[in-house]
C-alpha positions in Angstrom: -9.7 1.6 50.7 -10.9 3.2 47.5 -10.0 6.5 45.9 -8.4 9.0 48.3 -5.7 11.7 48.5 -3.0 9.1 49.1 -3.9 7.0 46.1 -3.9 10.2 44.0 -0.4 11.1 45.0 0.8 7.5 44.5 -0.4 7.4 40.9 1.1 10.7 39.9 4.3 10.0 41.6 4.6 6.8 39.5 4.0 8.9 36.4 6.5 11.5 37.4 9.2 8.8 38.0 8.9 7.5 34.4 11.9 8.6 32.5 10.0 9.2 29.3 6.8 10.9 30.6 6.2 14.4 31.9 2.5 15.1 32.6 0.9 17.0 31.1 2.6 16.1 27.9 2.7 19.6 26.4 5.1 20.6 29.1 7.8 18.4 27.6 7.4 19.1 23.9 6.5 22.0 21.6 4.2 19.6 19.7 1.3 20.4 22.1 -0.2 23.4 23.8 -3.0 23.8 26.4 -5.7 23.6 23.7 -4.3 20.5 22.0 -6.8 17.6 22.0 -3.9 15.3 20.9 -2.1 16.3 24.1 -5.2 15.6 26.1 -5.7 12.2 24.6 -2.0 11.4 25.3 -2.4 12.4 28.9 -5.6 10.3 29.1 -3.7 7.2 28.1 -0.9 7.9 30.5 -3.0 8.6 33.5 -5.6 5.9 33.0 -3.0 3.2 32.6 -1.3 4.2 35.9 -4.6 4.9 37.6 -6.1 1.4 37.2 -2.8 -0.2 38.1 -3.4 1.0 41.7 -4.8 -1.7 43.9 -7.4 0.7 45.4 -8.9 2.0 42.1 -11.8 -0.3 40.9 -14.3 2.2 39.4 -14.3 3.8 36.0 -16.9 6.3 37.1 -14.8 7.5 40.0 -11.9 7.9 37.5 -14.1 10.1 35.3 -14.9 12.3 38.3 -11.2 12.9 39.1 -9.9 13.3 35.5 -7.2 16.0 35.8 -8.6 18.6 33.4 -7.8 21.9 35.2 -4.8 22.7 32.9 -6.8 22.2 29.6 -8.3 25.2 27.8 -11.7 24.1 26.6 -12.7 27.5 25.4 -10.9 26.8 22.1 -13.4 24.0 21.5 -16.6 25.7 22.8 -18.8 26.9 19.9 -20.9 29.0 22.2 -18.1 31.3 23.2 -20.0 32.8 26.0 -20.7 32.2 29.7 -23.1 29.4 30.4 -24.5 27.6 33.4 -22.4 24.5 32.8 -18.6 24.5 32.5 -17.0 22.7 29.7 -14.8 20.4 31.9 -18.0 19.3 33.8 -19.8 18.6 30.5 -16.7 16.7 29.2 -16.9 14.4 32.2 -20.7 13.9 31.8 -20.4 12.9 28.2 -17.4 10.6 28.8 -19.7 8.9 31.3 -22.4 8.5 28.6 -19.8 7.0 26.2 -18.5 4.6 28.9 -22.0 3.1 29.2 -22.7 3.2 25.5 -26.0 5.0 25.9 -27.3 6.2 22.5 -29.8 8.7 24.0 -29.6 11.5 26.6 -32.6 10.0 28.4 -30.6 7.1 29.7 -27.9 9.5 30.9 -30.5 11.7 32.7 -32.2 8.7 34.4 -28.8 7.5 35.6 -27.8 10.8 37.0 -31.2 11.3 38.7 -30.8 7.9 40.5 -27.2 8.5 41.6 -27.0 11.8 43.7 -23.5 11.0 45.0 -22.2 10.8 41.4 -23.9 14.1 40.6 -22.1 15.6 43.6 -18.7 14.3 42.5 -19.3 15.7 39.0 -20.2 19.0 40.6 -23.6 19.1 38.9 -25.7 21.4 41.1 -28.6 20.8 38.6 -28.9 18.2 35.9 -29.5 19.6 32.3 -32.6 18.5 30.6 -32.6 16.3 27.6 -32.9 19.1 25.0 -30.0 21.0 26.6 -27.8 17.9 26.6 -28.6 17.3 22.9 -27.7 20.9 22.0 -24.5 20.7 24.0 -23.3 17.6 22.1 -24.5 18.6 18.7 -24.1 22.4 18.7 -21.8 23.5 21.6 -19.1 20.8 21.1 -16.9 20.8 18.1 -16.7 17.6 16.1 -13.1 17.2 17.2 -13.9 17.3 20.9 -16.8 14.9 20.4 -14.2 12.5 18.9 -11.9 13.1 21.8 -14.7 12.2 24.2 -15.3 9.0 22.4 -11.6 8.1 22.3 -11.2 9.0 26.0 -14.1 6.6 27.0 -12.6 3.9 24.8 -9.2 4.4 26.4 -10.6 4.2 29.9 -12.5 1.1 29.1 -9.5 -0.7 27.6 -7.1 0.4 30.4 -9.5 -0.6 33.1 -10.3 -4.0 31.4 -6.5 -4.7 31.0 -6.2 -4.1 34.8 -9.1 -6.5 35.5 -11.4 -3.6 36.6 -15.1 -4.1 36.0 -16.4 -2.1 33.0 -20.0 -1.1 32.1 -19.6 -2.5 28.5 -17.1 -4.3 26.3 -14.8 -1.7 24.7 -14.7 -1.5 20.9 -11.3 -2.6 19.7 -11.6 -0.8 16.4 -10.6 2.8 16.1 -13.4 5.3 16.1 -14.3 7.2 12.9 -11.9 10.2 12.4 -13.5 11.5 9.2 -16.6 11.9 7.1 -15.7 9.2 4.6 -14.5 6.4 6.8 -17.4 4.1 5.8 -16.4 4.1 2.1 -15.6 0.5 1.2 -13.5 1.4 -1.9 -11.9 4.8 -1.1 -10.1 6.7 -3.8 -6.5 7.6 -3.5 -7.1 11.1 -2.2 -9.3 9.8 0.7 -6.6 7.2 1.5 -3.9 9.9 1.6 -6.1 12.2 3.7 -6.6 9.5 6.3 -3.0 8.5 6.1 -2.0 12.1 6.7 -4.2 12.6 9.7 -3.0 9.3 11.3 0.7 10.0 10.4 0.4 13.3 12.1 -1.1 11.7 15.2 1.5 9.0 15.4 4.4 11.3 14.9 3.2 13.4 17.8 3.2 10.3 20.0 6.6 9.0 18.9 9.1 11.8 18.3 8.8 13.5 21.7 10.4 10.4 23.2 13.7 11.3 21.4 15.7 13.9 23.3 19.1 15.5 22.6 19.3 16.8 26.1 20.4 20.2 24.9 20.4 23.3 27.0 17.8 26.0 26.8 17.8 28.7 24.2 19.0 26.6 21.3 18.1 28.3 18.0 17.5 25.1 16.0 14.3 23.2 17.2 15.0 19.7 18.3 12.4 18.3 16.0 14.4 19.6 13.1 17.1 17.0 13.8 14.5 14.2 13.6 13.1 15.8 10.5 16.5 15.7 8.9 17.0 12.1 9.9 13.6 11.2 8.4 14.6 13.2 5.3 17.8 11.1 5.0 15.7 8.0 5.1 13.7 9.2 2.2 16.7 9.3 -0.2 18.8 6.2 -0.9 22.5 6.5 -0.1 22.1 10.1 1.1 24.7 11.2 3.7 24.2 13.8 6.3 26.3 16.6 4.7 24.6 16.4 1.3 21.2 15.7 2.9 21.5 18.7 5.2 22.2 21.0 2.2 19.1 19.7 0.4 17.1 19.9 3.6 17.7 23.6 3.8 15.8 24.1 0.6 13.0 21.7 1.2 12.3 22.6 4.9 9.9 25.3 5.9 12.0 26.0 9.0 14.1 29.2 9.4 17.0 27.2 10.9 18.0 23.6 10.1 20.9 21.5 11.3 24.2 21.3 9.4 25.5 17.8 8.6 28.4 18.0 11.0 26.2 19.4 13.8 23.6 16.7 13.3 26.3 14.0 13.5 27.8 15.6 16.6 24.5 15.6 18.4 23.9 11.9 17.6 27.4 10.9 18.6 26.7 12.1 22.1 24.2 9.2 22.6 25.3 6.0 24.2 24.1 2.7 22.8 21.9 2.2 25.9 20.4 5.7 25.5 19.5 5.0 21.8 18.0 1.7 22.8 16.0 3.2 25.6 14.6 5.9 23.4 13.7 3.4 20.7 11.9 1.1 23.2 9.9 4.0 24.6 9.0 5.1 21.0 7.8 1.6 20.2 5.8 1.5 23.5 4.0 4.6 22.4 3.2 2.9 19.1 1.9 -0.2 20.8 -0.2 1.9 23.2 -1.9 3.4 20.2 -2.3 0.1 18.4 -3.5 -1.8 21.5 -7.1 -0.6 21.0 -7.4 -2.6 17.8 -8.3 -6.2 17.9 -6.1 -6.7 14.8 -3.0 -6.0 16.9 -3.9 -8.7 19.4 -2.9 -11.3 16.9 0.6 -10.6 18.1 2.3 -13.5 19.8 5.0 -14.8 17.4 8.4 -13.1 17.3 11.5 -13.7 15.3 15.0 -13.0 16.5 17.7 -12.5 13.9 21.0 -10.8 13.1 21.5 -8.7 10.0 24.6 -7.1 8.5 25.3 -3.6 7.4 26.8 -3.1 4.0 30.3 -4.6 3.8 33.0 -2.4 5.3 35.9 -1.8 2.9 38.0 0.7 4.9 40.6 0.3 7.6 39.1 -1.3 10.7 42.1 -0.9 12.9 40.9 -0.2 16.4 37.4 -1.3 15.6 37.9 -5.0 15.3 35.3 -5.7 18.1 32.6 -3.8 16.2 33.3 -4.5 12.5 33.2 -8.2 13.0 32.7 -10.0 9.7 29.7 -11.6 8.0 27.5 -14.5 9.0 28.5 -16.4 5.9 32.1 -16.4 7.1 33.5 -14.8 4.0 36.6 -12.6 4.0 34.3 -9.5 4.2 33.7 -7.4 7.3 30.6 -5.6 8.4 28.7 -4.1 11.4 26.0 -6.5 12.7 22.7 -5.6 14.3 20.3 -8.0 16.1 16.5 -7.4 16.2 13.3 -9.0 17.6 10.3 -8.5 15.4 6.7 -9.5 15.4 5.9 -11.9 12.6 3.0 -14.0 11.4 -0.4 -12.5 10.6 0.2 -9.7 13.0 1.7 -6.3 12.5 5.4 -6.7 11.6 6.8 -4.3 14.2 10.5 -4.1 15.2 10.2 -4.3 19.0 13.9 -3.8 19.8 17.3 -3.6 18.2 20.9 -3.9 19.5 24.4 -4.0 18.1 26.4 -7.2 18.0 30.0 -7.0 19.3 32.8 -9.6 19.0 32.7 -12.0 21.9 29.1 -11.6 22.8 27.3 -14.9 23.0 24.1 -15.7 21.1 22.4 -16.6 24.4 23.2 -13.1 25.8 21.7 -11.5 22.7 18.5 -13.6 22.7 18.0 -13.1 26.4 18.4 -9.3 26.1 16.0 -9.0 23.2 13.4 -11.2 24.9 13.5 -9.1 28.0 12.6 -6.1 25.9 10.0 -7.9 23.8 8.2 -9.5 26.8 8.0 -6.1 28.4 6.0 -4.8 25.4 3.8 -7.6 24.2 2.6 -11.1 25.1 4.7 -13.7 23.4 3.9 -17.4 22.7 6.4 -18.6 20.2 9.9 -17.6 19.1 11.4 -18.3 15.6 15.2 -18.2 15.1 17.8 -19.1 12.5 20.1 -22.1 12.9 22.9 -19.9 14.3 20.8 -19.8 17.5 20.5 -23.6 17.8 22.5 -23.8 21.1 20.9 -26.0 23.7 21.6 -23.3 26.3 19.5 -20.8 24.4 16.7 -23.3 24.0 16.7 -24.2 27.7 16.6 -20.5 28.6 13.5 -20.0 26.3 11.8 -23.1 27.8 12.4 -21.9 31.3 10.5 -18.7 30.4 7.5 -20.8 29.4 7.8 -20.0 25.7 7.8 -22.2 22.6 10.5 -22.1 20.0 11.2 -23.4 16.5 14.8 -23.4 15.4 16.5 -25.2 12.5 19.4 -27.5 13.6 22.7 -27.7 12.0 23.1 -31.3 10.8 25.7 -33.2 12.6 26.8 -36.9 12.0 23.7 -38.4 13.7 21.2 -36.1 11.8 22.9 -36.8 8.5 22.7 -40.6 9.1 19.0 -40.3 10.0 18.3 -38.2 6.9 20.0 -40.9 4.8 17.7 -43.6 6.3 14.6 -41.4 5.6 15.7 -41.0 2.0 16.1 -44.8 1.6 12.6 -45.2 2.9 11.3 -42.4 0.8 9.8 -40.8 4.0 9.0 -37.1 3.9 8.7 -36.5 7.6 10.0 -37.9 10.9 9.8 -36.9 14.5 11.9 -38.0 17.5 12.6 -36.8 21.0 16.2 -35.8 21.8 18.0 -34.8 25.0 20.7 -32.1 24.5 23.5 -32.0 27.1 23.7 -28.8 29.1 26.6 -29.9 31.3 26.8 -31.2 34.9 24.5 -34.1 34.1 21.7 -31.7 33.0 19.8 -32.0 29.8 17.4 -30.1 27.6 14.6 -32.1 26.2 13.5 -31.2 22.7 11.8 -32.7 19.6 13.6 -33.1 16.3 11.5 -32.9 13.2 12.9 -34.0 9.9 11.1 -32.5 6.9 11.8 -33.1 3.2 12.2 -30.0 1.1 10.1 -29.8 -2.0 11.9 -29.6 -5.3 15.3 -29.9 -3.7 18.3 -29.7 -6.0 20.1 -32.4 -4.0 19.8 -36.1 -4.3 21.3 -37.0 -0.8 20.6 -36.2 2.8 20.6 -32.5 2.0 17.0 -33.0 0.8 16.0 -32.8 4.5 15.9 -30.0 7.0 15.9 -30.7 10.8 14.0 -28.4 13.2 14.0 -28.4 17.0 10.9 -27.4 18.9 9.4 -27.7 22.4 5.9 -26.9 21.2 4.8 -29.8 19.0 4.9 -30.3 15.3 2.0 -27.9 14.7 4.4 -25.0 15.4 6.6 -26.0 12.5 4.1 -24.5 10.1 4.7 -21.1 11.7 8.4 -21.2 10.8 7.5 -20.0 7.3 6.7 -16.6 8.9 10.3 -16.1 9.6 11.0 -15.0 6.0 9.1 -11.8 6.8 12.0 -10.7 8.9 14.3 -10.7 5.8 11.7 -8.7 3.9 11.6 -6.3 6.8 15.4 -5.9 6.8 15.3 -4.9 3.1 12.8 -2.1 3.9 14.7 -1.0 7.0 18.0 -0.7 5.1 16.2 1.3 2.5 15.4 3.9 5.2 19.0 4.2 6.5 21.1 7.3 6.0 24.4 6.7 4.3 27.7 7.2 6.2 31.3 6.2 6.0 31.9 7.0 9.7 33.3 4.3 12.0 31.6 5.8 15.1 29.7 2.8 16.5 27.0 4.9 18.2 26.3 6.8 15.0 26.1 3.7 12.9 23.7 2.0 15.4 21.5 5.1 15.6 21.1 5.2 11.8 20.0 1.5 11.9 17.7 2.0 15.0 16.1 5.1 13.4 15.5 3.2 10.2 13.8 0.5 12.3 11.6 3.2 13.8 10.6 4.6 10.4 9.7 1.1 9.2 7.6 0.4 12.3 5.8 3.8 12.0 5.0 2.9 8.4 3.5 -0.4 9.3 1.7 1.0 12.3 0.2 3.8 10.2 -0.8 1.3 7.5 -2.7 -0.9 10.1 -4.5 2.1 11.6 -5.5 3.4 8.1 -6.8 -0.1 7.1 -8.8 -0.5 10.3 -10.3 2.9 9.9 -11.3 2.4 6.3 -12.5 -1.2 6.4 -12.5 -2.4 10.0 -10.0 -5.1 9.0 -6.3 -5.6 8.6 -4.7 -7.2 5.6 -1.0 -8.0 6.0 -0.1 -6.5 2.6 0.2 -2.7 3.0 -2.3 -0.5 1.4 -0.1 2.6 1.7 3.5 2.8 0.5 6.4 3.5 2.7 7.3 6.5 0.6 3.8 8.0 1.1 4.1 7.6 4.8 7.6 9.0 5.1 6.7 11.9 2.8 3.8 12.7 5.1 6.0 12.1 8.2 8.6 14.5 7.0 6.0 17.2 6.8 5.0 16.6 10.4 8.6 17.0 11.4 9.0 20.3 9.7 9.9 19.5 6.1 7.8 20.5 3.1 
């Protein structure tokens, strides 16, 4: 059927029905105005993704011709500043077309336009500019920023089209385009690193923070972004509570009005757990959309699911026994518990989702919930979990999803006996198939792998660990990646604001926001590395403090 008025309406209705998107983006946040190239780029991602999902849209060129640009004020980026024959929005489309095909010279663009009169008509080109005019437009009329936006727009279109199996004129580059003059330096100095970190942090914060909304009425004197600025500020200081932090925030902020500690807490207490989780997932989706253009992010595929504890709770937990539930080590201490699913391995260690753990919730329910979120965000191959998740019903659920798993097994009588036999034979490794009973004469088939620990302090069967997997022994080597989730938790807890409140929603929000700050840090680090070197090394090149210091400036502090 092709592009028509009905398909237009269908696409924009889909966008309008998204809970986290209002198009154009500047209508929903004070971060953008009608001259904002960052806003234009955000709209380009939103619209192109929805556009190519439509079954009738199979042409990147037709999409360029219908790019919704009427709202955007190009005059702020027009170096000529006078009336000319060619309008900026038309020229924007023409040069996006050039970038889509990857043509280095204007001659190739002219030849193509000359041989495609229908395309010229759709672009509203009554006459085609000559080669010298096109050169001057690109190099003299366009600002450097709008040239970069055109390049990023073309790359976004190519990637979104390719993801939807639409034919593209060339393979899109998966590395980010150059955003600065010194991006080719192989050994940048610290100032160059901070400059690039600052630009990318600014960009990322403009993508992520608009997703969070306090749903306040109009006419509020304190800007909403000030609340997220205060929360970020609390994450920069260890053991800083909201009241004390709000007082310090007044002096460090450049804002005229900032939240008080009690007002900040009151706003957050209004959130339900599901509202917090939904905002978090949408924020992570924005991060992933930005990262998806780098081939480094496509290493993602291994996730780890785990539960971490808040600091031990020493107060009276009367009335909160279902929320302050104890520790995993089964001591006499009590604590709040939070479950997460994180990317591990050589990929970016991003926290995809988080949820609270309540008394009586099954581990299967928790795993299934987190996997639903994670699979909605990225492609998953393998799942790593701790031995508290070694239930055969969890493993069967994972297998039915077509996913692989590696989980340590708690050693029962039969496993201890087998380990003793291996010790007598001085055997380091052993594999055997096992059927685990699911009930009603149903079984889950798995493989048990016994592996001897190096330098074990024990001289009996405890020298061995037993793992269960449905993906072959090769996946066992990946289990070593799971330690990264513990390293991530240490950083996340470093970003948490301090509180003595027993309000479950407030407690969970502090944890979820700390997960977001951690994920922003790692995302910014990947983008900086790729821009500087074209590669991604797992060890960060920028510190969390540097990123959060820059981030707090973008949310109104400093």
